[in-house]
C-alpha atoms as one frame of an Amber mdcrd trajectory, in Angstrom:
protein
  -1.336 -24.052 -31.527  -1.456 -21.195 -29.036  -3.981 -21.249 -26.248  -5.065
 -18.377 -24.007  -6.150 -18.957 -20.425  -8.019 -16.166 -18.659  -8.216 -15.553
 -14.929  -9.792 -12.835 -12.836  -9.586 -11.519  -9.305 -12.442  -9.588  -7.728
 -11.670  -7.575  -4.603 -14.261  -5.627  -2.624 -12.934  -2.808  -0.457 -15.053
  -0.802   1.947 -14.687   2.949   1.665 -16.120   3.630   5.127 -13.645   5.385
   7.417 -13.925   2.816  10.214 -13.004  -0.185   8.021  -9.425   0.708   7.104
  -7.988  -2.472   8.662 -10.369  -4.739   6.717  -9.701  -2.812   3.502  -5.952
  -3.195   3.950  -6.451  -6.927   4.552  -8.459  -7.236   1.318  -5.781  -5.367
  -0.638  -3.058  -7.590   0.838  -4.995 -10.708  -0.265  -5.350  -9.179  -3.743
  -1.592  -8.662  -3.911  -0.989 -12.290  -2.894  -3.412 -13.516  -5.556  -1.763
 -11.365  -8.228   1.647 -12.706  -7.193   0.312 -16.266  -7.429  -1.031 -15.716
 -10.925   2.280 -14.130 -11.979   4.187 -17.128 -10.631   1.963 -19.340 -12.804
   2.884 -17.332 -15.914  -0.124 -15.001 -16.110   0.136 -11.371 -17.182  -2.161
  -8.647 -15.886  -4.088  -7.270 -18.865  -6.612  -4.950 -17.220  -7.768  -3.540
 -13.918 -11.039  -1.725 -13.430 -12.520  -0.146 -10.343 -16.239   0.200  -9.778
 -17.282   2.506  -6.962 -20.520   2.569  -5.013 -21.633   4.565  -1.990 -19.767
   2.488   0.589 -17.364   0.266  -1.347 -15.101  -0.123  -4.337 -14.840  -3.286
  -6.370 -11.543  -3.957  -8.140 -11.569  -6.471 -10.980  -8.237  -7.659 -12.367
  -8.139  -9.710 -15.559  -5.119 -11.877 -16.285  -4.032 -13.937 -19.268  -1.564
 -16.723 -19.932  -0.587 -17.825 -23.415   0.624 -21.388 -23.798   1.874 -23.343
 -26.777   0.594 -26.763 -27.425
């Protein structure tokens, strides 16, 4: 039997000009999380970005298929 496991990563990034350092930090953490999921056998299946006046929210959805 095949089983699907789903994971998600939610990253909030400020779009204000004076928060570039914090935004870069958030994106670096996102990259680390994506790498961790990939190391565990997950595949990225979708990424969406939701923008508001002062921030963007990135939602990544990942999936791993296992047999058993």
